[in-house]
C-alpha positions in Angstrom: 0.0 0.0 0.0 1.3 3.4 -0.9 2.3 6.0 1.8 -0.9 7.9 1.4 -2.8 4.9 2.8 -0.8 4.2 6.0 -3.6 2.5 8.0 -5.8 -0.4 6.9 -8.5 -2.1 9.0 -9.4 -5.7 8.0 -12.6 -7.3 9.4 -12.5 -11.1 8.8 -14.3 -14.2 9.9 -16.7 -16.9 8.7 -19.8 -16.4 6.7 -22.9 -15.1 8.6 -20.8 -13.9 11.6 -21.6 -10.2 11.0 -18.6 -8.8 9.2 -20.6 -6.3 7.1 -22.5 -4.9 10.1 -19.3 -4.4 12.1 -17.4 -2.9 9.1 -20.3 -0.4 8.6 -20.4 0.4 12.3 -16.6 1.1 12.4 -16.8 3.1 9.2 -19.5 5.4 10.8 -17.5 5.7 14.0 -14.1 6.4 12.5 -15.1 8.1 9.2 -14.3 5.1 7.0 -15.3 3.5 3.7 -15.7 -0.3 3.2 -13.8 -2.4 0.7 -15.5 -5.8 0.0 -13.2 -8.8 0.4 -15.8 -11.2 -1.0 -15.0 -13.1 -4.2 -18.6 -13.2 -5.4 -19.9 -9.7 -4.4 -17.7 -8.3 -7.3 -20.2 -9.8 -9.8 -23.1 -7.8 -11.1 -26.5 -9.4 -10.7 -25.5 -11.9 -8.0 -27.1 -10.1 -5.1 -29.3 -12.3 -2.9 -26.9 -15.3 -2.8 -24.0 -13.1 -1.8 -26.0 -11.1 0.8 -24.7 -7.9 -0.6 -25.2 -4.8 1.6 -28.4 -3.1 0.5 -28.5 0.3 -1.2 -29.6 2.0 2.0 -26.5 0.9 3.8 -24.2 1.7 0.9 -25.6 5.2 0.6 -24.7 5.9 4.2 -21.2 4.3 4.0 -19.4 4.1 0.6 -18.7 0.6 -0.4 -16.0 -0.5 -3.0 -15.4 -3.7 -5.1 -19.1 -4.5 -5.3 -20.8 -5.0 -8.7 -17.6 -4.3 -10.7 -17.3 -7.1 -13.2 -19.7 -9.1 -15.4 -20.5 -12.8 -14.4 -18.5 -14.3 -17.3 -15.2 -12.7 -16.0 -12.8 -14.8 -13.9 -11.9 -12.4 -11.2 -8.7 -13.5 -9.4 -6.9 -12.8 -6.1 -4.4 -10.7 -8.1 -7.2 -8.6 -9.5 -8.5 -8.1 -5.9 -5.2 -7.0 -4.5 -4.8 -4.5 -7.3 -8.3 -3.1 -6.9 -8.3 -3.1 -3.1 -5.0 -1.2 -3.0 -6.3 1.3 -5.5 -9.5 1.8 -3.5 -7.6 2.1 -0.2 -5.4 4.8 -1.7 -8.4 6.7 -2.9 -10.1 6.4 0.5 -7.0 7.6 2.3 -6.6 10.5 -0.1 -10.0 11.7 1.0 -8.9 11.7 4.6 -11.0 8.6 5.4 -10.2 5.1 6.8 -10.1 2.1 4.5 -11.9 -0.9 6.0 -11.7 -4.3 4.2 -14.5 -6.7 5.2 -14.7 -10.2 3.8 -14.4 -13.9 4.3 -12.5 -15.0 1.1 -9.4 -16.3 2.8 -7.3 -16.4 -0.4 -8.1 -12.7 -1.2 -7.2 -11.5 2.3 -4.0 -13.6 2.5 -2.9 -12.2 -0.9 -3.6 -8.6 0.3 -1.9 -9.0 3.7 0.9 -11.5 3.0 1.4 -11.2 -0.8 0.9 -13.4 -3.8 3.1 -16.4 -4.4 5.7 -15.2 -7.0 6.4 -18.7 -8.4 5.2 -20.1 -11.8 1.7 -21.0 -12.7 0.5 -24.5 -13.1 2.1 -26.7 -15.9 -0.4 -29.3 -16.9 2.2 -31.5 -18.6 4.5 -31.6 -15.6 1.6 -32.1 -13.2 0.3 -35.0 -15.3 3.7 -36.7 -15.3 4.0 -36.3 -11.5 0.5 -37.7 -11.0 1.4 -40.7 -13.1 4.6 -41.3 -11.2 2.7 -41.1 -7.9 0.3 -43.8 -9.2 3.1 -46.0 -10.5 5.8 -45.6 -7.8 3.7 -44.4 -4.8 3.5 -41.0 -3.2 6.5 -41.9 -0.9 8.8 -41.8 -3.9 7.8 -38.3 -4.7 8.1 -37.2 -1.1 11.6 -38.6 -0.9 12.5 -36.6 -4.0 11.0 -33.5 -2.4 13.2 -34.1 0.7 16.2 -34.2 -1.5 15.5 -30.9 -3.5 13.7 -28.9 -0.7 14.2 -30.4 2.8 12.9 -27.1 4.3 9.5 -27.4 2.7 9.3 -31.2 3.2 9.6 -30.7 7.0 6.6 -28.3 6.9 4.1 -30.6 5.2 2.8 -34.1 5.8 4.3 -37.0 3.8 0.8 -37.8 2.6 -0.1 -34.3 1.4 -0.4 -35.2 -2.3 -1.4 -31.8 -3.5 1.5 -29.9 -1.8 4.1 -32.5 -2.7 3.2 -32.5 -6.4 2.9 -28.7 -6.5 6.4 -28.3 -4.8 8.0 -30.7 -7.4 6.2 -28.9 -10.2 7.6 -25.6 -9.1 11.1 -27.0 -8.8 10.9 -28.6 -12.3 9.8 -25.3 -13.8 12.3 -23.0 -12.1 15.1 -25.2 -10.7 14.5 -23.5 -7.4 12.8 -25.0 -4.3 9.3 -23.8 -3.5 10.4 -22.6 0.0 12.7 -20.1 -1.8 9.8 -18.8 -3.7 7.7 -18.4 -0.6 10.5 -16.4 1.1 10.4 -14.0 -1.9 6.7 -13.3 -1.4 6.3 -9.7 -0.3 3.3 -8.3 1.5 1.6 -5.4 -0.4 1.0 -3.7 2.9 4.4 -4.2 4.4 5.4 -1.3 6.7 1.9 0.0 7.1 -0.4 -0.2 10.2 -2.9 -3.1 9.7 -5.6 -3.7 12.2 -6.7 -7.3 11.8 -10.1 -7.9 13.5 -11.4 -11.4 13.6 -15.0 -12.2 14.4 -16.0 -15.4 16.0 -19.0 -17.1 17.6 -19.7 -20.4 19.3 -20.6 -23.1 16.9 -24.2 -23.4 17.9 -24.9 -19.7 17.4 -23.0 -19.5 14.1 -24.9 -22.5 12.7 -28.2 -20.9 13.7 -27.2 -17.7 11.9 -26.1 -19.6 8.8 -29.4 -21.5 8.7 -31.4 -18.3 9.2 -29.4 -16.6 6.4 -30.0 -19.4 3.9 -33.7 -19.4 4.8 -33.8 -15.7 4.3 -32.1 -15.8 0.9 -34.6 -18.4 -0.4 -37.5 -16.3 1.0 -36.1 -13.1 -0.6 -36.1 -14.7 -4.1 -32.8 -16.5 -4.6 -34.4 -19.0 -7.0 -36.0 -16.2 -9.0 -32.7 -14.3 -9.1 -30.9 -17.4 -10.6 -33.7 -17.9 -13.1 -33.5 -14.3 -14.2 -29.7 -14.6 -14.6 -30.1 -17.7 -16.8 -32.9 -16.0 -18.8 -30.6 -13.0 -19.4 -28.0 -15.3 -21.0 -25.5 -15.8 -18.1 -24.1 -19.2 -18.8 -24.2 -21.9 -16.1 -20.4 -22.1 -16.4 -20.0 -18.5 -15.2 -17.6 -18.4 -12.1 -20.1 -17.0 -9.6 -22.5 -19.9 -10.3 -20.0 -22.2 -8.6 -20.5 -20.3 -5.3 -22.5 -21.2 -2.2 -26.1 -20.3 -2.6 -26.1 -20.8 -6.4 -24.9 -24.2 -7.3 -27.9 -26.1 -5.8 -30.4 -23.6 -7.1 -29.2 -24.4 -10.6 -29.8 -28.0 -9.9 -33.3 -27.1 -8.6 -34.1 -25.2 -11.8 -32.9 -28.2 -13.9 -35.3 -30.5 -12.0 -32.5 -32.6 -10.4 -33.6 -31.8 -6.9 -36.6 -30.2 -5.1 -36.7 -26.9 -3.2 -36.3 -28.6 0.3 -33.2 -30.4 -0.9 -31.7 -27.3 -2.4 -32.3 -25.5 0.9 -30.9 -28.3 3.0 -27.8 -28.8 0.8 -27.1 -25.1 0.8 -27.2 -25.0 4.6 -24.9 -28.0 4.8 -22.4 -26.6 2.3 -22.4 -23.2 4.1 -21.7 -24.7 7.5 -18.8 -26.7 6.0 -17.5 -23.6 4.3 -17.6 -21.6 7.6 -15.6 -24.3 9.3 -12.9 -24.2 6.5 -12.9 -20.4 6.8 -12.1 -20.5 10.5 -9.4 -23.1 10.0 -7.8 -20.7 7.4 -8.2 -17.6 9.5 -6.9 -19.2 12.7 -3.6 -19.7 10.9 -3.3 -15.9 10.1 -0.9 -14.0 12.3 -1.7 -10.8 14.2 -5.5 -11.3 14.3 -7.3 -9.9 17.4 -10.4 -12.0 18.0 -13.8 -10.6 19.2 -17.4 -11.5 19.4 -19.4 -9.4 16.8 -21.5 -8.3 19.8 -18.4 -6.7 21.4 -18.7 -3.3 19.8 -16.7 -1.4 22.5 -13.8 -3.8 22.3 -13.7 -3.6 18.5 -13.8 0.2 18.6 -11.0 0.4 21.2 -8.8 -1.9 19.2 -9.1 0.4 16.2 -8.7 3.5 18.4 -5.5 2.2 20.0 -3.8 1.9 16.6 -5.1 5.2 15.3 -3.7 7.3 18.2 
């Protein structure tokens, strides 16, 4: 982040925990603007299933990175970092506080810790490594990884097929161990004050909130929203249709499942996603964890770092 945006507040946590409400409350309290860190809210027309902040809230507090790309576009973590940094600079230039709110772990990690600078995927090399794993066993690949990158081999499990193959793929493409590439990763916000606020709830409360949200989305017209998108020519292959809240509605509209099944499956998928989010966020360094109901504590955390 450029010098004119020296402070950044990040509100993170699992879906349905209350990130948007807290971000808006903080924006009103400290004169801020909100940058969405949600990978699906960027898409135009995908509103109910992403639980976008309504127009009333957005008029009171400016929001950024919502409704900025068409559904057919593949929006990436690199796109997010570029756009989030630009939005933060603009917010800071207006004398206001940039507040990122979202639950897409990859996007937030890319913004806070940087993007992996190594090569992209090589289908041919990957296919050869997969074939070798089938023929000789994963142990043989792990031993090779120990030989070329003992540092990384110590950090992962010897049965972690995905990471073993990716590490050997990177080494084959560059001649350098993946651990060296990771050390070269640079945070885009290095040297700036970043307030990392994590929101958490007990499992029972979070599950209830998730179920209530899914019920509310269907009641508000999620099925009709998806039908309208299809009728307007948005292809089923569009990236946002792979997201929670949409994939089972597509199946419903194709007659593969009924509405009760679509509702139940969406609830189950969302609960599982929330669990994965918390696993991801718990590994992030420097996060101060709060209940979303602890408004005074959240405000004090921000105030301490702004003084």
